[in-house]
C-alpha positions in Angstrom: 123.1 7.6 -9.1 120.4 8.5 -6.2 121.3 9.8 -3.0 119.1 8.5 -0.1 120.1 10.5 3.5 119.4 9.1 7.1 118.0 11.7 9.6 116.9 12.6 13.1 113.0 12.1 12.8 110.6 14.1 15.0 108.0 11.8 15.7 105.3 10.8 18.0 105.5 8.2 20.9 104.4 4.6 19.9 101.2 4.8 22.0 100.0 7.7 20.5 101.3 7.3 16.7 97.8 6.6 15.7 96.3 9.9 17.7 99.2 12.5 16.1 99.5 10.8 12.5 97.3 12.6 9.8 96.1 12.2 6.5 97.8 14.5 4.2 97.6 18.4 4.1 96.4 18.4 0.7 93.7 15.7 0.8 91.0 17.6 3.3 89.6 20.9 2.9 89.3 23.1 5.9 86.1 22.1 7.3 87.0 18.3 6.7 90.4 18.9 8.5 88.3 20.9 11.3 86.1 17.8 11.8 88.8 15.1 11.6 90.6 16.9 14.5 88.0 17.4 16.7 88.1 16.2 20.1 92.2 15.3 19.5 94.8 18.3 20.4 97.5 16.1 19.3 96.6 15.6 15.6 99.2 16.9 13.3 96.4 18.9 11.5 97.1 21.4 14.0 100.4 22.1 12.1 99.6 21.1 8.6 95.8 22.5 9.0 96.3 25.1 11.1 93.9 27.4 10.2 91.3 24.8 12.1 92.4 26.6 15.2 91.8 30.1 14.0 88.9 31.6 12.6 86.2 30.1 10.5 86.6 31.5 6.6 90.1 32.9 7.4 92.1 32.7 4.1 94.6 29.7 4.3 97.3 32.0 2.8 96.7 34.5 5.4 99.9 35.4 7.9 98.4 34.2 10.9 98.1 30.5 9.4 101.5 30.0 9.1 102.5 31.8 12.5 99.9 29.2 13.9 102.0 26.1 12.2 105.1 27.3 13.6 103.3 27.8 17.3 101.7 24.4 17.5 105.0 22.8 16.2 106.5 24.3 18.7 103.8 23.1 21.1 104.1 19.9 20.2 107.9 19.6 20.6 108.0 21.4 23.8 105.0 19.1 25.4 106.6 16.3 24.1 103.8 15.0 21.6 107.0 14.8 19.3 110.3 13.9 20.3 113.1 13.8 18.0 115.5 10.7 17.8 119.1 11.0 18.8 121.2 9.5 15.7 120.4 9.7 12.1 118.5 6.3 11.1 116.2 5.5 8.1 112.6 4.1 8.5 111.0 1.1 6.5 107.5 1.8 6.3 104.5 -0.5 5.2 100.7 0.5 4.3 98.1 -2.3 3.8 94.9 -1.9 2.4 91.6 -3.6 1.3 91.0 -2.9 -1.9 87.7 -4.2 -3.1 88.1 -8.1 -2.2 91.9 -7.8 -2.4 94.7 -6.7 -0.2 97.2 -4.4 -1.5 100.7 -3.9 0.6 103.3 -1.6 -0.3 106.5 -1.1 2.0 109.0 1.7 1.1 112.0 3.7 2.7 111.3 6.8 4.8 114.4 8.7 4.2 115.9 12.4 2.8 116.2 12.6 -0.7 118.5 15.7 -2.5 117.4 18.8 -3.7 120.5 18.9 -6.3 119.3 15.6 -7.4 115.9 17.1 -8.2 117.2 20.1 -9.7 119.4 17.8 -12.0 116.6 15.7 -12.9 118.1 12.9 -11.3 114.4 12.8 -9.6 112.3 13.2 -12.6 108.9 14.4 -12.3 105.5 14.4 -14.5 103.0 17.2 -13.5 103.6 20.8 -13.6 103.4 22.7 -10.6 101.0 25.9 -9.4 102.7 28.8 -7.9 100.0 29.4 -5.6 100.4 25.8 -4.0 104.4 26.1 -4.1 103.9 29.1 -2.5 101.7 28.0 0.5 104.1 24.6 1.0 107.2 27.1 0.7 106.0 29.0 3.5 104.7 26.5 5.9 108.0 24.5 5.8 110.1 27.7 6.0 108.0 28.8 8.9 107.9 25.1 10.9 111.3 24.6 9.7 110.2 21.1 9.1 109.1 18.7 6.2 106.2 17.5 8.3 104.6 15.7 5.1 106.8 13.1 2.6 107.1 13.1 -1.3 106.1 10.0 -2.6 109.1 8.6 -4.6 109.6 5.6 -6.7 112.6 3.5 -8.4 112.5 0.6 -10.8 112.9 -2.7 -7.9 116.0 -4.0 -7.0 116.0 -7.3 -5.6 118.8 -6.6 -3.4 117.2 -3.7 -2.0 113.7 -6.2 -1.7 115.4 -9.1 0.3 117.5 -6.1 2.4 113.9 -5.1 3.3 112.6 -8.5 4.0 115.2 -8.8 6.5 114.1 -5.4 8.4 110.5 -6.5 8.5 111.2 -9.6 10.9 112.4 -7.0 13.4 110.0 -5.7 16.0 108.1 -2.3 14.5 107.9 0.7 16.1 104.6 1.5 15.4 101.7 -0.8 14.0 98.2 0.8 13.9 94.9 0.8 11.8 93.8 4.2 10.9 89.6 4.6 10.4 89.6 4.0 6.9 91.0 0.6 7.3 94.8 0.8 5.9 97.4 -0.5 8.7 100.5 1.7 9.0 103.6 -0.2 10.2 106.8 1.6 10.9 110.4 0.2 11.8 113.3 1.8 12.8 116.8 1.0 10.7 119.5 2.5 13.3 122.3 -0.3 12.8 124.9 1.6 11.2 126.2 -1.3 9.1 122.2 -1.5 7.8 122.3 2.1 7.0 125.6 2.0 5.0 124.2 -0.9 2.7 121.1 1.0 1.9 123.1 4.0 1.2 125.5 1.7 -1.6 122.1 -0.1 -2.7 120.3 3.2 -3.9 123.7 4.5 -5.8 123.3 2.1 -7.9 119.6 3.1 -8.7 119.9 5.7 -11.9 116.8 7.7 -11.1 114.1 7.9 -8.8 110.6 9.4 -9.8 108.2 11.9 -8.5 104.8 9.8 -7.9 102.8 11.8 -5.9 104.1 15.2 -4.0 105.5 17.8 -7.0 104.5 20.4 -4.7 106.3 19.4 -1.8 109.3 18.6 -3.7 109.3 22.2 -5.5 108.9 24.1 -2.6 111.6 21.8 -0.6 113.9 24.0 -3.5 112.6 27.4 -3.0 113.3 26.8 0.8 116.7 25.8 0.3 117.6 28.4 -1.9 116.4 31.3 0.8 117.9 29.2 3.4 121.1 28.8 1.6 121.0 33.0 0.4 120.5 33.6 4.3 123.9 31.5 5.3 127.3 32.8 4.9 128.6 29.1 5.6 126.4 27.1 3.4 128.5 24.1 3.1 125.6 21.9 0.9 125.4 19.2 3.6 122.6 21.4 5.6 119.3 19.3 6.4 117.7 22.3 4.6 119.7 20.7 1.3 117.5 17.4 1.4 113.5 16.5 1.7 111.5 13.8 3.5 110.2 11.1 1.0 109.0 7.9 1.6 110.5 5.7 -1.4 108.8 2.9 -2.8 109.8 0.1 -5.6 107.7 0.6 -8.6 106.5 -2.9 -9.0 104.3 -2.2 -5.4 102.6 0.9 -6.4 99.0 1.2 -6.6 97.3 4.2 -9.2 93.5 4.1 -9.6 91.4 5.8 -11.8 91.0 9.6 -11.7 87.3 10.3 -13.0 85.7 13.6 -14.1 82.3 15.0 -13.9 81.2 18.0 -16.1 78.7 20.5 -15.2 77.0 21.4 -18.7 77.0 20.3 -21.8 78.6 23.4 -23.5 75.3 24.4 -25.1 74.3 21.3 -26.7 71.5 18.9 -26.4 72.1 15.3 -25.1 71.3 14.4 -28.7 73.9 16.8 -30.4 76.4 16.1 -27.3 76.3 12.2 -28.6 76.2 12.8 -32.1 79.8 14.9 -32.0 81.0 12.0 -29.6 80.8 9.7 -32.7 83.0 11.5 -34.3 86.0 10.3 -32.7 84.3 7.3 -30.5 82.5 4.4 -30.8 80.2 4.4 -28.8 77.5 2.0 -27.1 74.8 2.0 -24.4 75.7 0.3 -21.1 72.9 -0.3 -18.7 71.7 2.2 -16.3 74.8 3.0 -14.2 78.1 4.4 -14.6 80.2 1.4 -16.6 84.0 1.1 -15.3 86.1 0.9 -18.1 88.1 -3.0 -17.9 91.3 -2.1 -20.6 93.4 1.1 -21.7 91.7 3.2 -24.3 88.0 2.1 -23.0 86.3 4.9 -21.5 82.7 5.1 -19.2 80.3 7.8 -19.4 77.0 8.2 -17.5 74.6 10.9 -18.7 70.6 10.8 -18.0 70.7 7.6 -16.0 72.2 6.0 -18.8 75.7 4.3 -18.8 77.8 4.2 -22.0 81.1 2.7 -23.1 83.1 4.9 -25.1 86.6 4.0 -27.6 88.2 6.0 -29.0 88.4 5.7 -33.1 91.8 4.9 -34.7 93.7 7.5 -36.0 92.4 10.0 -32.8 95.7 10.1 -30.8 99.5 9.3 -31.4 100.0 5.8 -30.0 103.9 6.3 -30.0 103.8 9.3 -28.0 104.0 8.5 -24.2 101.4 11.6 -23.1 99.3 11.8 -26.2 98.5 8.2 -25.7 97.1 8.6 -22.0 93.9 8.0 -21.4 93.0 11.3 -19.4 94.9 12.7 -22.9 92.8 10.9 -25.4 89.6 12.1 -23.5 90.7 15.7 -23.3 92.0 16.2 -27.0 89.0 14.4 -28.3 85.7 15.2 -26.2 86.5 17.5 -23.2 88.4 20.4 -25.4 86.6 20.3 -28.7 83.4 19.4 -27.6 82.7 20.4 -24.0 84.9 23.8 -24.5 87.2 22.9 -21.4 90.6 24.2 -22.9 92.3 23.6 -19.4 91.5 21.5 -16.8 93.4 23.5 -14.3 91.3 26.3 -14.2 88.2 25.6 -15.6 84.9 25.9 -13.4 83.0 23.5 -14.8 85.0 20.6 -14.3 85.8 18.2 -11.0 88.1 15.3 -10.5 86.7 12.4 -8.2 89.5 10.0 -6.9 89.1 6.1 -8.0 88.5 4.8 -4.1 85.0 6.9 -4.2 84.3 4.1 -7.0 81.9 5.0 -9.8 78.9 5.4 -7.9 80.0 8.8 -6.4 79.9 9.9 -10.2 76.8 8.3 -10.3 75.6 10.4 -7.4 77.1 13.4 -8.9 75.3 13.3 -12.0 71.8 12.4 -10.4 71.8 15.3 -7.9 71.5 17.5 -10.9 74.6 19.4 -10.0 76.4 17.6 -12.7 75.3 16.8 -16.4 78.0 14.3 -17.4 80.7 11.8 -15.8 83.5 10.0 -17.7 85.2 7.0 -15.6 89.1 6.3 -17.0 91.0 3.7 -16.7 94.0 3.9 -14.3 97.4 5.1 -15.3 99.8 2.6 -14.7 103.4 3.1 -13.3 105.1 1.9 -16.6 103.0 5.2 -18.6 104.3 7.6 -15.6 107.9 6.1 -16.2 107.6 6.6 -19.7 106.2 9.9 -19.5 108.7 11.4 -16.9 111.7 9.6 -18.9 110.9 11.5 -22.2 110.8 14.7 -20.5 107.0 15.1 -21.1 104.1 16.5 -18.4 101.0 14.6 -18.1 97.8 15.8 -17.9 96.2 17.5 -15.2 94.8 14.6 -12.3 96.1 11.8 -14.3 96.7 9.5 -11.6 95.6 8.7 -8.2 97.4 6.6 -5.6 96.2 4.8 -2.9 97.0 4.1 0.1 98.0 7.8 1.0 100.8 8.5 3.4 100.5 9.6 6.7 101.7 12.9 7.7 103.6 12.7 11.0 104.7 8.9 10.7 108.5 11.0 10.7 109.0 14.6 10.4 112.2 15.7 9.0 113.3 19.3 10.8 115.5 21.5 8.7 
């Protein structure tokens, strides 16, 4: 039984929403964030990437960074850049994005999810987290006393919820703007008490939800809750710190793109030796002078020395009945990246990089043709069904298995704790 809880959002005024909202904190490095926020003193990046207001090269985990985040948050509230709604509400969030010659659209509920349910696996995970990233988000949330960015949750679609949201969409929206990347963001306020109760009731019929993106945000919410609970002798379990900000989408509206790989060297092999080793586990054929795009699951594109190749794993190279071992990211890792290229742990290896599918296979070609990387691999996108099966089995996906687009904006609605 899934809990969704309305909250009093801290958010920008309608005429400033496009200026205030920002890309998620973890898709921009410090330099990119500084460039994005340049000339815009009310960009939320001053809170989510506060190092942009400090000296160049400062360690992102320096105490001064978190104190700057707190200071900037207080300034945004004091000067009215952000204001808080007077009553707890839900919010409906639609994103529309051109992808190639198609338009992708997804509609989710902005709400608070339960830390208890995250701990008890009513909200299921499919990724491991890194302690350093957890530490960073925990400190940021604790100092600002806010979830500035949402966790991306998914539930198995339910017609009654779809129908209700369709009715809400007919009302006038609060925000409606299009970013420089062409993604349109629309937000509706759900302040009617009967509709709020109806939404809460419908989600109680949802048995589980899944973390699609935002494992570090949800893990840090659990850690912040422990800190604040331990400091509160009158803890009841209903305090805002027992809940975290989420946007919750039906599974059949989600768009997952490929997460591709580029590798700097061939682990001491010549190109001929490398190709011969690949042939032990994969059928391989040449495919022109560009990076091929896989057309189906269990097909890989490879690019090396200005030549493209299609790789197909041979029978017996993976367990088709195992939800993790049968993922393309796992097949490539277990049959090629580890045994041939010596990449034992892709989370820590220095000679591999990952490129989101939104940047296209042309980006892979550019990396290899530059001479900085020796070989590139394009993968077929992981499906939402794959993600659900892995999470339901209690297992963990290989690193960098999914790339979600469009990205959720930070600052559409902030949850204060």
